[in-house]
N, C-alpha and C positions, 0 to 999 in steps of 0.2 A: 923194257920187258913189261908185258901186260900182266896185271894181277887180277884174278877172278875172285870174286867174293859172293856169297850166296847170302841173301837176307830173307828172313821169314818175317812176315806181317800178318798180324791178326787184326781184323777190321770188325767193329761192331756196327752192323747195317740196320738195326731195328729203326733208328730214326729215319733212315732213308727209305725204308719200306713204307713208313706212314706218310712220308713227304710225297712219295709216288701215288699212294692212294688219295691223298689230297688233290694232287694235280689232275687225277683221273676224274674225281668228282666235279672238278671245276670245268673240265672239258665237256663233260656231259651237260653242265649247266649252260655253257656257252652254246652248245649245239642246239638246245631247246630255245635259247633266246634268237639265235640266227633264224630258226625256222619261223618264229613269230614275226621277225623283221622281214623276211621275204614275203609273208602274207600282207604285210602293211605297204611294201613297195609295190605288190601286185595291184593293190587297190589303187594307189597313187598313179601307176602308169596306165590304168584302165584295162588291166588284164593282159598286158604285154609279156610278163614274166611266165604266166602259165601258158599263154599261146606259144612262147618259145620252147617251153618244155614239151608241149605237144608236137611241135614241129620236130624236135630232135628224137622224140619217140617214134614218129612216123618215119623218119630217115632210117633209124635203126631197124625197123621192121622192113622197110623196102630193100636194105642192103641184105638182110637174112633171106628175103624172098628171092633176090637175084642169085644168092649163093645156092639156094635150093634149086632153082631153075637151071643153073649151070650144071649141077649134079645130075639132074634128070636127063638133061640132053647129052 
């Protein structure tokens, strides 16, 4: 026969909240470091990264234009 028990647990989460804040700060630092790295890689590749970003942007605009044309027709 199964026995049901109810357990009440109190958790002190002050340290966990501070730990999450520290992780958030670390992620922001990594994000800024990554943006600097992409700039360096762009220089090394002769602008290939920025050209690829431009192509992606152009394709997105083209898709939006086709959707607008489809709606107009």
